[in-house]
FIFI-341113 format. One line per field, with one value per residue (C-alpha): residue number from 1; x, y, z. Coordinates in steps of 0.05 Angstrom, whole numbers. Each point is the difference from the previous one (the first is absolute). Example, Ala and Ser with C-alpha at 12.3 -4.5 7.8 and 13.67 -1.06 7.14 Angstrom:
# FIFI-341113
seq <- c(1  2)
xx <- c(246  27)
yy <- c(-90  69)
zz <- c(156  -13)
This chain:
# FIFI-341113
seq <- c(1  2  3  4  5  6  7  8  9  10  11  12  13  14  15  16  17  18  19  20  21  22  23  24  25  26  27  28  29  30  31  32  33  34  35  36  37  38  39  40  41  42  43  44  45  46  47  48  49  50  51  52  53  54  55  56  57  58  59  60  61  62  63  64  65  66  67  68  69  70  71  72  73  74  75  76  77  78  79  80  81  82  83  84  85  86  87  88  89  90  91  92  93  94  95  96  97  98  99  100  101  102  103  104  105  106  107  108  109  110  111  112  113  114  115  116  117  118  119  120  121  122  123  124  125  126  127  128  129  130  131  132  133  134  135  136  137  138  139  140  141  142  143  144  145  146  147  148  149  150  151  152  153  154  155  156  157  158  159  160  161  162  163  164  165  166  167  168  169  170  171  172  173  174  175  176  177  178  179  180  181  182  183  184  185  186  187  188  189  190  191  192  193  194  195  196  197  198  199  200  201  202  203  204  205  206  207  208  209  210  211  212  213  214  215  216  217  218  219  220  221  222  223  224  225  226  227  228  229  230  231  232  233  234  235  236  237  238  239  240  241  242  243  244  245  246  247  248  249  250  251  252  253  254  255  256  257  258  259  260  261  262  263  264  265  266  267  268  269  270  271  272  273  274  275  276  277  278  279  280  281  282  283  284  285  286  287  288  289  290  291  292  293  294  295  296  297  298  299  300  301  302  303  304  305  306  307  308  309  310  311  312  313  314  315  316  317  318  319  320)
xx <- c(-1776  -66  -56  -55  -50  46  9  -86  -3  57  -24  -78  -34  -66  -66  -5  79  41  50  -51  -34  63  9  -59  9  57  -10  14  22  -51  15  41  -38  22  -45  -54  -9  -56  -58  35  -31  -13  62  -20  64  11  37  1  -40  -62  -16  -24  -11  34  -35  2  -72  -12  37  62  5  15  -47  12  -59  -18  21  -75  -73  -32  -59  17  70  14  77  -7  70  -47  -39  -8  23  -63  -52  48  20  22  -63  -3  -9  -51  -57  20  8  47  55  39  60  -14  -47  -68  -46  -34  -45  -30  -37  -37  -34  -67  2  -14  37  57  29  67  7  16  52  71  55  71  37  75  23  49  61  44  66  70  -28  -40  -64  2  -56  -17  -48  4  -49  -17  20  61  59  39  56  61  41  56  36  -29  -61  26  34  -26  -25  51  58  -34  5  -41  -3  -17  14  -39  35  -18  13  -36  19  46  46  9  6  58  45  1  24  45  64  48  -35  23  75  -12  -54  -11  74  -4  42  46  10  23  42  34  3  -42  -3  54  -4  -32  -46  -3  -41  24  78  -30  -23  -69  0  46  36  -63  31  -61  -74  -41  -80  -29  -74  -46  -69  -24  51  65  68  56  64  66  71  38  75  25  65  25  -7  -67  -58  -74  -60  -67  -63  -73  -53  -58  -75  -55  -31  20  49  73  39  61  45  0  40  -10  35  -24  -31  -11  -60  -15  -17  -62  -20  -68  -27  -80  -32  -38  -12  36  55  -1  8  10  79  -11  59  0  55  -5  57  -6  24  -31  -15  10  17  -14  -34  39  -18  -6  -61  -69  -11  -71  16  -25  -64  8  54  72  68  71  16  -56  10  -25  57  47  4  46  52  64  60  51  -27  14  73  16)
yy <- c(-370  -21  51  8  -33  -57  -10  10  -56  -43  20  15  -69  21  -32  20  20  -46  -13  -17  -52  -30  -9  -38  -53  -19  -39  48  -6  37  -22  -39  -71  10  68  -35  -60  -49  34  70  64  24  45  66  -9  50  -18  29  65  -49  -8  -69  -42  -76  -49  -73  -26  -54  -61  43  21  73  47  65  46  77  39  30  -35  15  12  60  12  -30  -25  -83  -6  10  -56  -78  -57  -56  -35  -9  67  72  32  77  27  51  -33  -71  -13  -61  -11  -62  -3  11  61  -19  21  -67  40  67  -7  69  -19  -38  -82  -11  59  -29  69  -33  -38  61  30  -17  35  11  -67  -22  -71  -9  -57  -21  -23  13  28  61  14  22  24  7  55  4  -24  -80  -58  12  -31  -58  26  20  -60  34  -48  41  -35  -73  -10  -7  56  -8  11  69  68  50  77  61  73  68  42  81  -6  -36  -72  24  44  -66  -55  50  -13  -76  19  54  -34  55  32  -76  25  68  -8  -74  -28  -67  -19  -40  63  41  -55  -7  82  3  75  36  39  75  61  -3  -46  45  -29  -73  0  -10  -64  -37  -68  -6  -41  -9  -2  -54  -9  -59  2  -49  -24  32  60  4  -30  55  -15  39  -18  26  -6  9  26  -66  -19  -50  14  -17  9  41  -37  15  -1  48  -38  45  38  18  -46  -26  -61  -1  -67  -15  -42  -18  -59  -60  13  50  37  71  68  31  72  11  79  4  62  23  68  36  32  -63  -75  -63  -33  -77  -30  -75  -41  -81  -54  -61  -53  16  51  71  21  81  51  45  58  -29  -4  -17  11  44  78  49  31  59  -33  27  -21  17  38  51  72  31  -32  18  -66  -22  32  -4  45  -43  -68  49  3  -67)
zz <- c(411  -2  -26  47  -44  1  75  2  -40  40  70  0  17  18  -33  -79  -7  -38  45  47  -53  -8  77  2  -51  55  69  48  74  42  77  35  29  62  2  -13  53  0  34  5  -26  -66  -28  -32  -62  -52  -68  -70  29  20  71  19  53  11  43  16  -4  46  -42  8  -73  -16  -35  -22  -10  -19  77  -16  5  -62  48  46  -16  64  23  -6  35  61  -23  31  -28  4  -45  -57  -8  21  32  -2  72  -18  -39  9  -80  -2  -59  -23  -35  -68  22  -5  48  41  39  16  66  -1  -69  6  18  -81  -22  -59  -12  33  -61  -41  44  -25  44  -18  10  -16  4  46  6  68  -11  26  61  -39  -31  -71  -42  -72  -25  -70  -54  -1  27  45  -30  41  51  -32  13  44  58  54  -18  -11  69  71  26  59  -58  -17  42  -29  28  -27  15  -22  -43  -11  -75  -66  -9  -57  47  36  -58  -28  60  -16  -71  12  9  -4  70  40  -10  34  46  22  18  35  51  -45  -36  57  19  -64  0  -71  13  38  65  -37  27  -83  -49  -54  14  -12  -63  -39  28  37  -26  -43  -61  -43  -7  -40  -10  -42  -12  14  -6  55  14  -1  36  20  34  15  11  48  24  68  26  7  -70  13  -46  16  -37  29  -37  1  -47  -19  -7  -24  21  65  35  7  19  28  20  68  51  70  32  -20  -63  -64  -16  -32  33  -35  4  -18  -3  -2  -6  50  -34  -54  60  45  -1  41  -16  12  22  -15  21  -3  3  -52  47  69  46  -6  68  0  -32  -41  40  65  53  -23  -78  24  -3  60  -9  -39  -31  17  -20  30  -61  -9  -32  61  40  -62  -24  64  -35  44  -21  32  -35  -67  20  -34)
């Protein structure tokens, strides 16, 4: 078990924290591309405990700035895209994607004060149907060489879910293989009667039909798998890969091709996060989203399985 100090070290990601400094040295998804259509309104976002505004300039390029104008703290998500940047609606200060102030209409015509203003700004890249940002020091590194960034956009289907927990609690579920044998029974499991009908979990053993778990370190994290034996005598392997610092990749199959499902857990703050779910197909269109429907969450963000709704618990479904 982690101590409180160890847990804080791993889960606190705001500015000035060790884990926050680590997270900021990696590209992180901040929104789905479809959340920011060309000509659309600026989008207030929160990531790593920072309040920011995401927008597209007149060239269609995404920019990410501090949410509050450095002049009088006005909310820049109410601003206008014009004249090569995002203009504050209060006094008209104009900022480009690099955070440089281009105009200050309220100053004398010969004033150069605008050249002394540098607003918070983070570089963005658009790939795989998402907008990603780099919030760390120095020049941003290349985007990770993930398959979803190397196939046509119609081969990729991203979505996102709001989670009422910190990013590590979400990512831990990707890595914990034992709970899958008890909680996530697949249709194949049910057809093969991996778990006999029973009202008692204790009668099933610690992890039904789980033969072994293997873990191999990789340069970017570790690869892990479990071997399961079905009552029919068949065996199959469930494999996945944890990728530092906050994502997991699992092989995914769709009719007509193979690809991966990526779960990317991005901290909103220390107690909430967005789970970006990206599925892609190497050889053709990916025809369905992982969660169905649109990838854009409702506002305020909701999911079926919320603590206020008892996680959508079905006592009938629990009786396997």
